[in-house]
Backbone bond lengths (Angstrom), bond angles and torsions (degrees), N, CA, C in turn:
res aa  C-N    CA-C-N  psi(-1)  N-CA   C-N-CA  omega(-1)  CA-C   N-CA-C  phi
1 M - - - 1.453 - - 1.530 108.04 -
2 T 1.327 115.17 127.95 1.465 119.58 -179.93 1.521 110.07 -86.01
3 K 1.318 115.08 171.33 1.459 119.71 179.61 1.528 111.11 -63.05
4 D 1.338 116.19 -39.64 1.465 119.32 -179.46 1.523 111.35 -65.58
5 E 1.331 116.84 -40.46 1.463 119.94 177.95 1.523 110.74 -65.11
6 L 1.323 115.68 -40.22 1.455 119.85 179.07 1.529 111.12 -65.00
7 R 1.333 115.93 -42.64 1.474 119.34 177.62 1.525 111.24 -60.80
8 A 1.345 115.71 -43.29 1.459 120.29 -179.64 1.530 110.67 -63.38
9 E 1.319 117.14 -42.58 1.465 120.90 179.18 1.529 110.63 -63.45
10 L 1.304 116.87 -43.73 1.461 119.80 178.88 1.528 111.84 -64.39
11 E 1.318 116.17 -37.54 1.468 119.71 176.79 1.530 110.52 -63.89
12 R 1.339 116.78 -42.55 1.463 120.26 178.17 1.530 110.67 -61.28
13 Q 1.329 116.36 -44.29 1.457 120.18 179.94 1.530 111.17 -64.82
14 A 1.324 117.17 -38.80 1.459 120.61 179.22 1.523 110.69 -66.07
15 E 1.337 117.06 -42.85 1.465 120.33 178.48 1.526 110.89 -63.91
16 R 1.319 116.84 -41.02 1.462 120.74 178.95 1.528 110.01 -63.88
17 F 1.325 116.69 -42.75 1.452 120.77 -179.01 1.521 110.87 -62.95
18 T 1.342 116.90 -44.71 1.471 119.16 -179.64 1.518 111.07 -71.62
19 G 1.342 117.72 -36.84 1.456 120.43 -177.88 1.517 113.08 -74.26
20 V 1.311 117.52 -47.48 1.455 122.25 -174.79 1.521 111.66 -80.63
21 Y 1.322 115.77 -47.40 1.454 119.43 -173.58 1.532 113.84 -98.83
22 G 1.315 116.74 -11.33 1.458 119.81 178.48 1.522 113.37 71.58
23 G 1.313 116.96 21.76 1.459 120.89 -178.59 1.512 112.34 -86.49
24 E 1.319 115.33 169.48 1.453 121.56 178.39 1.518 108.26 -108.56
25 V 1.332 116.15 135.69 1.451 121.01 -177.55 1.521 109.28 -112.33
26 T 1.317 116.44 128.63 1.458 121.80 174.60 1.515 106.99 -115.38
27 T 1.309 115.87 123.57 1.462 119.59 -179.66 1.519 109.17 -105.21
28 Y 1.307 115.84 140.07 1.463 122.35 178.40 1.520 108.25 -156.48
29 A 1.300 114.73 161.53 1.456 119.82 178.77 1.520 108.93 -78.46
30 A 1.301 115.68 135.79 1.461 120.17 179.40 1.522 110.01 -70.36
31 Q 1.312 115.88 141.04 1.461 120.68 177.55 1.531 108.74 -84.85
32 P 1.324 117.09 137.82 1.462 118.51 178.82 1.524 110.72 -69.34
33 D 1.314 115.34 149.50 1.458 120.00 176.60 1.524 108.87 -65.69
34 P 1.316 117.17 144.96 1.464 118.27 178.67 1.528 110.43 -64.44
35 E 1.309 114.35 142.42 1.452 119.81 -178.42 1.521 108.97 -81.38
36 R 1.293 116.73 123.06 1.463 120.64 -177.31 1.529 109.46 -103.07
37 K 1.313 113.99 123.12 1.454 119.89 178.34 1.517 107.98 -128.09
38 P 1.321 116.95 92.87 1.468 118.84 -175.70 1.517 113.24 -62.50
39 W 1.329 118.09 -25.38 1.459 119.17 -179.57 1.523 111.22 -75.44
40 R 1.321 118.94 -10.97 1.457 122.06 176.79 1.521 112.10 -105.40
41 K 1.306 116.23 13.23 1.458 121.24 -177.80 1.518 109.70 -66.02
42 R 1.314 116.07 137.94 1.455 120.51 176.36 1.515 109.79 -69.84
43 A 1.302 115.13 144.81 1.452 119.60 178.42 1.528 109.56 -74.66
44 T 1.316 115.29 137.77 1.456 119.97 177.02 1.521 108.67 -79.95
45 I 1.307 116.27 173.82 1.463 121.00 178.84 1.528 109.58 -61.25
46 H 1.320 116.10 -38.66 1.462 120.30 179.01 1.534 110.96 -64.37
47 D 1.333 116.17 -41.93 1.461 120.05 178.28 1.521 110.85 -62.99
48 Q 1.332 116.40 -41.80 1.465 120.29 179.90 1.532 110.79 -65.17
49 A 1.327 116.79 -43.73 1.464 120.42 179.72 1.530 110.30 -63.40
50 F 1.321 116.82 -41.07 1.462 121.21 178.82 1.525 110.69 -62.11
51 A 1.331 116.18 -44.17 1.466 120.46 179.59 1.531 110.78 -63.98
52 E 1.336 117.07 -39.82 1.463 120.29 177.88 1.523 111.22 -63.61
53 E 1.314 116.90 -42.21 1.468 120.46 178.72 1.523 110.91 -64.04
54 L 1.316 117.15 -40.28 1.466 120.03 177.12 1.521 110.90 -62.19
55 D 1.342 116.49 -42.31 1.460 120.00 178.25 1.522 111.01 -61.43
56 K 1.335 116.90 -43.77 1.465 120.71 178.79 1.523 110.73 -60.46
57 M 1.332 116.07 -44.83 1.462 120.44 -178.89 1.530 110.67 -63.66
58 E 1.332 117.46 -41.27 1.462 120.76 179.20 1.524 110.77 -64.32
59 K 1.330 117.19 -41.68 1.466 120.81 178.75 1.521 110.64 -63.67
60 E 1.327 116.20 -41.66 1.461 119.97 178.78 1.528 110.65 -63.07
61 L 1.310 116.78 -42.18 1.465 120.14 178.94 1.525 111.20 -63.83
62 R 1.329 116.64 -39.52 1.465 120.00 179.72 1.522 110.46 -65.57
63 T 1.321 116.56 -44.53 1.462 119.79 -178.33 1.526 110.56 -68.55
64 D 1.329 117.89 -37.85 1.457 121.24 178.98 1.517 111.52 -66.96
65 S 1.319 117.12 -44.08 1.458 120.09 -178.11 1.525 111.24 -73.24
66 G 1.326 118.24 -29.91 1.459 121.46 178.50 1.508 112.98 -73.86
67 S 1.319 118.28 -33.04 1.458 121.23 -176.41 1.513 112.76 -82.28
68 T 1.313 118.99 -19.11 1.463 121.94 -177.58 1.525 112.55 -99.61
69 G 1.306 117.72 21.68 1.466 119.98 -178.68 1.505 111.68 -70.03
70 L 1.339 117.64 107.94 1.455 122.19 -179.10 1.493 112.59 -97.05
């Protein structure tokens, strides 16, 4: 189905709706769905705090293992 055929079909349906049912038709361009990219999600405060705690723990492990070298 081409764009012109689709437009014609929609026009026929709109005319039928207004003629038969007496309704009002408002035409507008559909908005695209928002693009969801979970890998680009911003980190929440909880995620940031968790990452900071992990960094602290890793630093502590490095300093502990480095100082006890026998």
